[in-house]
C-alpha positions in Angstrom: -36.1 39.1 -59.4 -33.7 40.5 -56.8 -33.2 38.9 -53.3 -31.6 40.5 -50.3 -30.6 38.4 -47.3 -27.8 37.9 -44.7 -24.8 35.7 -45.4 -22.4 35.1 -42.5 -18.7 34.3 -43.1 -17.8 32.2 -40.0 -14.1 32.1 -41.0 -13.8 35.8 -40.2 -14.9 35.5 -36.6 -12.1 36.5 -34.1 -11.5 33.1 -32.6 -8.0 32.5 -31.0 -8.1 28.7 -30.4 -6.9 27.0 -33.7 -9.0 23.8 -33.0 -12.2 25.8 -32.5 -11.5 28.0 -35.5 -11.1 24.9 -37.6 -14.5 23.6 -36.4 -16.3 27.0 -36.9 -14.8 27.4 -40.4 -16.6 24.3 -41.5 -19.9 26.1 -41.1 -19.1 28.1 -44.2 -19.9 25.0 -46.2 -23.5 24.9 -44.8 -26.1 27.4 -46.0 -28.0 28.7 -43.0 -31.4 30.1 -44.1 -32.2 33.7 -43.1 -35.2 35.9 -43.9 -35.0 37.5 -47.3 -36.6 40.5 -49.0 -37.7 39.8 -52.6 -38.3 42.4 -55.4 -40.1 40.9 -58.3 -41.9 42.8 -61.0 -41.9 46.0 -59.0 -43.5 44.3 -56.0 -41.7 43.9 -52.7 -42.2 40.7 -50.7 -40.4 38.6 -48.3 -39.7 35.0 -47.1 -39.2 34.0 -43.5 -36.7 31.3 -44.7 -34.9 31.4 -48.1 -32.2 29.1 -49.3 
């Protein structure tokens, strides 16, 4: 089974204010569900939300 989905690295956003950057960086510890494409047994499927 193979899964393809987005993964955002919030710490790489160009934020100039240190206090805001520290807050946004904490979002890297939380997994935000995104739609995913799934390839299983030669069949392509998808999920609207996948953790």
